[in-house]
C-alpha positions as CSV (number, residue, x, y, z in Angstrom):
1,M,-25.3,26.6,20.8
2,A,-22.7,24.2,21.5
3,G,-25.1,22.4,22.8
4,L,-27.3,21.8,20.1
5,Y,-24.1,21.0,17.5
6,S,-23.6,17.8,20.2
7,Y,-26.8,17.1,20.0
8,Q,-27.3,16.6,15.8
9,I,-23.6,14.8,16.2
10,N,-25.2,12.4,18.2
11,Q,-28.3,11.7,16.6
12,A,-26.5,11.1,13.7
13,L,-23.8,8.5,15.0
14,R,-26.6,5.9,15.2
15,W,-27.0,6.2,11.2
16,R,-23.0,5.8,10.8
17,S,-20.9,3.2,11.0
18,N,-18.0,3.3,13.4
19,L,-16.2,0.8,11.3
20,M,-16.2,2.3,8.0
21,S,-15.7,5.8,9.8
22,Y,-12.7,5.0,12.1
23,P,-11.3,1.8,10.2
24,F,-8.2,-0.1,12.4
25,S,-6.9,-1.2,9.7
26,S,-5.7,0.1,6.5
27,L,-7.4,-2.6,4.6
28,I,-11.4,-1.8,5.8
29,G,-9.9,1.7,5.1
30,I,-8.6,0.8,1.5
31,W,-12.3,-0.9,0.2
32,G,-14.3,1.7,2.4
33,E,-12.6,4.5,0.5
34,L,-12.2,3.1,-3.1
35,G,-15.3,0.4,-3.2
36,I,-14.4,-3.0,-4.2
37,I,-13.0,-2.4,-8.0
38,G,-10.7,-0.1,-6.6
39,T,-9.2,-2.7,-4.2
40,V,-9.0,-5.5,-6.2
41,I,-6.9,-2.4,-9.0
42,L,-4.4,-1.4,-5.7
43,V,-3.8,-5.0,-5.0
44,L,-2.9,-6.0,-8.5
45,V,-0.2,-2.8,-8.6
46,Y,0.6,-4.2,-5.6
47,A,1.2,-7.6,-6.9
48,V,3.0,-6.0,-9.9
49,V,5.5,-4.1,-7.7
50,A,6.1,-8.0,-5.8
51,R,6.8,-9.7,-8.8
52,A,9.2,-6.8,-10.1
53,S,11.2,-6.7,-6.7
54,Y,11.3,-10.9,-6.6
55,H,12.7,-10.5,-10.0
56,T,14.8,-7.9,-9.5
57,W,15.9,-9.4,-6.0
58,R,16.5,-12.8,-7.8
59,T,17.9,-11.9,-11.3
60,D,20.1,-8.7,-11.2
61,K,24.0,-8.9,-11.2
62,S,24.2,-5.9,-9.2
63,P,24.7,-6.6,-5.1
64,V,23.2,-3.0,-4.5
65,W,19.8,-3.1,-6.8
66,R,19.7,-7.1,-5.6
67,A,19.4,-5.4,-1.4
68,F,16.9,-2.8,-2.9
69,G,14.7,-5.8,-4.7
70,G,14.5,-7.8,-1.4
71,T,14.4,-5.0,0.2
72,A,10.9,-3.7,-2.1
73,L,9.9,-7.3,-1.3
74,F,9.9,-7.5,2.2
75,T,8.4,-3.7,2.3
76,V,5.3,-5.2,0.1
77,L,4.8,-8.0,2.3
78,Y,5.3,-6.3,5.3
79,L,3.3,-3.5,4.6
80,W,0.0,-5.7,4.1
81,A,0.7,-7.9,7.0
82,L,0.6,-4.5,9.0
83,A,-2.4,-3.4,7.1
84,L,-4.5,-5.7,9.0
85,F,-3.9,-4.6,12.1
86,D,-3.3,-0.8,12.0
87,S,-3.5,2.4,8.9
88,Y,-0.1,2.3,8.2
89,M,-0.6,3.1,4.5
90,E,-2.2,6.1,5.6
91,Q,0.9,7.9,6.8
92,P,2.8,9.3,4.2
93,S,6.1,9.0,6.6
94,I,6.0,5.3,5.5
95,M,4.1,5.0,2.1
96,I,6.3,8.5,0.5
97,P,9.6,6.0,0.9
98,S,8.3,3.2,0.0
99,W,6.6,3.9,-3.1
100,I,10.1,5.6,-4.2
101,L,11.8,2.2,-3.4
102,F,8.8,0.5,-5.4
103,L,9.4,3.1,-8.6
104,L,13.2,2.6,-8.6
105,V,13.1,-1.3,-8.4
106,F,10.1,-1.3,-10.5
107,L,12.1,0.8,-13.3
108,R,15.0,-1.5,-12.9
109,N,13.3,-4.2,-13.7
110,H,12.3,-2.9,-16.7
111,L,15.7,-1.9,-17.2
112,L,16.7,-5.5,-16.9
113,L,13.5,-7.2,-18.9
114,S,14.8,-4.7,-22.1
115,E,18.5,-6.1,-21.3
116,Q,17.3,-9.7,-21.6
117,S,15.0,-9.4,-24.7
118,N,18.1,-7.7,-27.3
């Protein structure tokens, strides 16, 4: 029975793309899982986070929040650079703290913008 199962898997392999089945990079994995529209939306989300991080880093008066903003900006840029080479965006130990940092900086940036408009 085990031989038949292995034989069927080997027969199916010729119809599969190894690149899409086992992506070596997060970017290919994202494109494979979300498609082109989902990839564009995710890139836009990261662009908004990067913009909010940059704004917090450059305009906040608190040195702690400026450090958070700079760290979040560096993290966004570094994650996308690493995404070319390996599947870092699929690792919860990296992404959960990153998204918590992104959320904090995004909310702080929103607070800064609302204070500036008043």
